[in-house]
N, C-alpha and C positions, 0 to 999 in steps of 0.2 A: 221389412218396410222399404218398398221401392221408391217412396217419396224422397229418401235421402239421395239416391243416385240421380233422380230427376232434378232435385235441387242443385246438386253438384253440376249437372249439365247446364242449368240456368246460369249459374255463376260463371262457368266456362264461356258461355255465350256473351255475358256481360264483359268478361275480360277481353275477349276477341274484339268486341265492339269498341271498348276503350282504346285498345291498340290501334284500331282502324281510324277512329274518329278523334282521338287525342284528349279524351276527358280523363280525369283522375279520381273521381269519386261518384258513386251512385247514391242518390238520396232516396229515391222511391222507384220501385218497379211495380208495374201493373201487369198481372198475369191472368190471362183468361183460362178458366178451367171448366170444361163441359160437365154438366150434371150426369152424363152417361159414361164419363171416363172412369177409370178405376183409381183416380187420384183423390185422396182425401185432403181437402183444402186446409183443415186444421193441422194436419201432419206436415204439409208443405210449409206452413207458417213456422212451425216448431223447427223443422229442419233448416229453413232459411236462416233463422237466427243463429243456429249452431254453425252452419257452413260459412256465413258472413263474418262471424266473429274471428278476429285476428287477420282478416284480409283487408289491407289498406283501401282497396277499391270499394268494398261492400260493407265494412264494419259500420254499424249504426243505420244502415239503410232499412227502409220500410218496405214490406211486401204487401201490396194491396191485391186482393183476389177479386176478380170479376167472374161471377158464375154465369155460364152460358146454358140456357135451358135446352132441353132435348126437344128436337122436332124431327118428324119423319114424313116421307111422302107415301101415301097409301096407294098402292098399285091397283086396288080394287075400286075405290071411289074417286081416285085422282084428286085428292085433297092433301094439303099440308096440315099436319096435326101435331099437337103437343104430346110428348111421351115422357114418361119418367123412368122407363126401363126398356132395354132392348127387346124384351119379350112381350111388351104391351100389345094389345089388340087396338085396332083403329077405334077411337072413341065416337066416330061418326057412323061407321057402317059395320063395325065388329070384325072387319077383315084382319087376317094375320100376315098379309104380305106388305110389310112396311120396310122402307129403306130409310135409315137414319140419315138426316141431312145436317143437323147440328147437334152439339152436345157431347161429342167425343174428343174435342180438341183440347190442347194445352199449348198455349203460346204466349210469348211476351208481347203485350199490346203496346206498351209505352214505358218510357223511363225518364226520370228527372235526374240530370247529372250536373256536375260542376267541372 
């Protein structure tokens, strides 16, 4: 389960930000996860609870996940289209030459701290 290592990375980033900006507690973290990423949001939530437990900075913090839909640019019809998979065909022209533009990301969007 690679979500555990990803979650540990998120907590390390929070710790670095706490050191840089001087906050002592994270109350809520909003994490954007693309629908085309290989990250399972429910696993991230489970792992976050486990990793946050016992850490004075993150214990009791909430993880809010914002799902980012997949979009791609069709090189055949020059349209931006919604996709649910990296192997989708263009829903407008049926073309196979799609370049994913959103949906693969995972990033901390925002956090509420004390």
